[in-house]
VEXDOBA-385957 format. One record per residue (C-alpha): x, y, z. Coordinates in steps of 0.1 Angstrom, whole numbers, plus 5000, padded with zeros to 4 digits. Layout:
N
<node <X Y Z>>
...
***
This chain:
271
<node <5606 8507 3256>>
<node <5634 8528 3271>>
<node <5624 8550 3300>>
<node <5606 8580 3285>>
<node <5630 8605 3300>>
<node <5659 8588 3284>>
<node <5644 8584 3249>>
<node <5667 8587 3219>>
<node <5648 8611 3197>>
<node <5649 8618 3160>>
<node <5638 8654 3155>>
<node <5625 8660 3119>>
<node <5614 8695 3111>>
<node <5594 8708 3081>>
<node <5609 8742 3073>>
<node <5579 8751 3051>>
<node <5554 8748 3080>>
<node <5573 8760 3111>>
<node <5580 8796 3121>>
<node <5618 8802 3123>>
<node <5617 8821 3156>>
<node <5603 8790 3174>>
<node <5633 8766 3168>>
<node <5652 8773 3200>>
<node <5620 8770 3221>>
<node <5612 8737 3204>>
<node <5646 8722 3210>>
<node <5646 8732 3247>>
<node <5611 8716 3251>>
<node <5622 8684 3233>>
<node <5651 8680 3258>>
<node <5625 8675 3285>>
<node <5613 8643 3269>>
<node <5647 8628 3258>>
<node <5679 8632 3240>>
<node <5677 8644 3204>>
<node <5703 8623 3187>>
<node <5692 8632 3152>>
<node <5682 8667 3143>>
<node <5673 8675 3107>>
<node <5653 8702 3089>>
<node <5639 8698 3054>>
<node <5633 8724 3028>>
<node <5644 8740 2995>>
<node <5672 8762 3008>>
<node <5676 8779 2974>>
<node <5641 8794 2980>>
<node <5639 8829 2995>>
<node <5608 8818 3014>>
<node <5628 8799 3040>>
<node <5658 8822 3041>>
<node <5672 8834 3074>>
<node <5674 8800 3091>>
<node <5712 8798 3091>>
<node <5719 8814 3125>>
<node <5691 8794 3143>>
<node <5704 8761 3128>>
<node <5740 8768 3139>>
<node <5729 8777 3174>>
<node <5709 8745 3178>>
<node <5731 8721 3158>>
<node <5703 8712 3133>>
<node <5714 8697 3100>>
<node <5696 8712 3069>>
<node <5685 8687 3043>>
<node <5682 8702 3008>>
<node <5651 8691 2988>>
<node <5643 8709 2955>>
<node <5608 8715 2945>>
<node <5605 8695 2913>>
<node <5571 8708 2903>>
<node <5554 8742 2910>>
<node <5527 8738 2936>>
<node <5539 8704 2949>>
<node <5557 8700 2982>>
<node <5585 8675 2978>>
<node <5598 8683 3013>>
<node <5572 8661 3029>>
<node <5583 8631 3008>>
<node <5620 8636 3018>>
<node <5611 8638 3055>>
<node <5589 8607 3054>>
<node <5616 8587 3036>>
<node <5642 8597 3061>>
<node <5619 8588 3090>>
<node <5614 8553 3076>>
<node <5651 8549 3071>>
<node <5657 8559 3107>>
<node <5630 8536 3119>>
<node <5644 8505 3101>>
<node <5679 8513 3112>>
<node <5668 8511 3149>>
<node <5687 8543 3158>>
<node <5660 8559 3179>>
<node <5633 8552 3205>>
<node <5610 8580 3194>>
<node <5603 8607 3169>>
<node <5595 8644 3171>>
<node <5577 8656 3140>>
<node <5577 8694 3138>>
<node <5551 8706 3114>>
<node <5516 8720 3111>>
<node <5509 8699 3080>>
<node <5484 8670 3081>>
<node <5504 8652 3054>>
<node <5524 8636 3083>>
<node <5494 8620 3098>>
<node <5500 8586 3082>>
<node <5537 8588 3091>>
<node <5529 8594 3128>>
<node <5505 8564 3128>>
<node <5530 8542 3111>>
<node <5558 8551 3136>>
<node <5535 8544 3166>>
<node <5525 8510 3150>>
<node <5562 8502 3151>>
<node <5563 8509 3189>>
<node <5579 8543 3187>>
<node <5569 8573 3209>>
<node <5558 8601 3186>>
<node <5557 8638 3197>>
<node <5541 8663 3173>>
<node <5548 8700 3174>>
<node <5529 8726 3153>>
<node <5508 8757 3154>>
<node <5472 8758 3166>>
<node <5461 8757 3129>>
<node <5474 8721 3128>>
<node <5445 8697 3116>>
<node <5432 8675 3143>>
<node <5439 8643 3123>>
<node <5477 8649 3128>>
<node <5473 8659 3164>>
<node <5455 8627 3175>>
<node <5479 8605 3154>>
<node <5507 8615 3179>>
<node <5513 8602 3214>>
<node <5516 8639 3225>>
<node <5512 8671 3206>>
<node <5526 8705 3217>>
<node <5515 8739 3204>>
<node <5543 8761 3193>>
<node <5524 8792 3205>>
<node <5527 8777 3241>>
<node <5564 8773 3237>>
<node <5568 8809 3225>>
<node <5551 8821 3257>>
<node <5573 8799 3279>>
<node <5607 8808 3264>>
<node <5599 8843 3253>>
<node <5627 8868 3260>>
<node <5611 8895 3280>>
<node <5642 8917 3282>>
<node <5639 8950 3264>>
<node <5661 8955 3234>>
<node <5695 8971 3242>>
<node <5690 8999 3218>>
<node <5656 9009 3232>>
<node <5657 9045 3245>>
<node <5644 9054 3280>>
<node <5616 9078 3282>>
<node <5624 9114 3292>>
<node <5609 9128 3323>>
<node <5586 9149 3302>>
<node <5573 9119 3283>>
<node <5568 9100 3316>>
<node <5548 9129 3330>>
<node <5527 9130 3298>>
<node <5520 9093 3301>>
<node <5510 9097 3337>>
<node <5486 9125 3329>>
<node <5470 9105 3301>>
<node <5466 9075 3324>>
<node <5449 9097 3350>>
<node <5422 9109 3326>>
<node <5416 9076 3308>>
<node <5385 9058 3317>>
<node <5387 9022 3329>>
<node <5377 8996 3303>>
<node <5341 8985 3303>>
<node <5333 8950 3312>>
<node <5323 8943 3276>>
<node <5357 8953 3264>>
<node <5376 8929 3287>>
<node <5391 8898 3272>>
<node <5390 8863 3287>>
<node <5416 8859 3315>>
<node <5449 8843 3307>>
<node <5440 8814 3329>>
<node <5408 8800 3316>>
<node <5397 8763 3315>>
<node <5368 8755 3290>>
<node <5339 8734 3303>>
<node <5347 8705 3279>>
<node <5382 8703 3294>>
<node <5368 8703 3329>>
<node <5345 8675 3319>>
<node <5373 8655 3303>>
<node <5392 8657 3336>>
<node <5362 8646 3355>>
<node <5356 8616 3332>>
<node <5392 8606 3334>>
<node <5392 8607 3372>>
<node <5362 8584 3372>>
<node <5381 8560 3349>>
<node <5410 8554 3373>>
<node <5397 8565 3407>>
<node <5401 8543 3438>>
<node <5373 8532 3461>>
<node <5374 8567 3478>>
<node <5371 8584 3444>>
<node <5407 8597 3443>>
<node <5430 8594 3412>>
<node <5467 8597 3413>>
<node <5478 8629 3396>>
<node <5506 8613 3375>>
<node <5482 8586 3362>>
<node <5456 8612 3355>>
<node <5480 8633 3335>>
<node <5490 8603 3314>>
<node <5454 8594 3307>>
<node <5445 8629 3297>>
<node <5473 8629 3271>>
<node <5462 8595 3258>>
<node <5427 8607 3254>>
<node <5436 8641 3239>>
<node <5473 8643 3228>>
<node <5471 8682 3226>>
<node <5462 8684 3263>>
<node <5486 8707 3281>>
<node <5479 8729 3312>>
<node <5500 8756 3295>>
<node <5473 8759 3269>>
<node <5451 8774 3296>>
<node <5477 8795 3313>>
<node <5490 8771 3340>>
<node <5525 8757 3344>>
<node <5514 8724 3360>>
<node <5483 8703 3360>>
<node <5481 8704 3398>>
<node <5480 8742 3398>>
<node <5452 8741 3372>>
<node <5431 8717 3392>>
<node <5435 8737 3424>>
<node <5417 8766 3407>>
<node <5387 8745 3397>>
<node <5362 8742 3426>>
<node <5349 8709 3412>>
<node <5381 8691 3421>>
<node <5396 8683 3455>>
<node <5434 8681 3456>>
<node <5452 8663 3485>>
<node <5487 8652 3492>>
<node <5492 8617 3508>>
<node <5523 8614 3529>>
<node <5546 8584 3525>>
<node <5574 8568 3545>>
<node <5598 8588 3523>>
<node <5594 8625 3531>>
<node <5607 8634 3496>>
<node <5578 8614 3480>>
<node <5545 8633 3483>>
<node <5520 8619 3458>>
<node <5491 8641 3448>>
<node <5456 8628 3444>>
<node <5425 8643 3428>>
<node <5388 8638 3435>>
<node <5357 8650 3416>>
<node <5335 8664 3444>>
<node <5305 8664 3421>>
<node <5307 8627 3413>>
***
């Protein structure tokens, strides 16, 4: 297969099962994995339920595909998207597919595309059934993308607080009691025990005689075992940063003859 970073990708989007405000973030994420040569979105564009997509589609050069709902309660969009995917597969136009949906109906499609040797990326919300997630080579949660690409700038029309309002807020803050420990939520950066164990087991699978595993190989193995694995799900931008916060793992850098190449290795100190 073509180098993963140079993959020609067909991006197929289910408009009925994807939030409209996530399109730009999804397209920027897809660019990390390859070049989206085909970009199509499927839905009944006469329906008011998926109205408002026009501007997002124009900004991201995504082609809308009209699919009427022939029968009430039946989703014909799925069938149109599946047929197009198979046409693209047999035409040999792409190296991989990105299926953007939270619908488990695309599980068999993902399996079939992988059987044909294509790299399959899934994108959907956290409500996506696990069957579809594990059918993909990699699965990315849309909620994670929203956090990464969220525009934190305040709206231009927002009014600044007056000095009086600021003083009032300061006074309120001074008398407010600190939150009780029971009221505190989990930290933004939190790694579940089962994920820590998954990492430890994966290190054991590929470790050298000294117990160290190459970080790149470890990351690839984790995704193969659990396609939805992503350090961003737990508040970390990179796997290495996440591992450095976990006392169970030792992270080292091994110098090479090339000063620009500094491979990272991980060891389970409890092994």
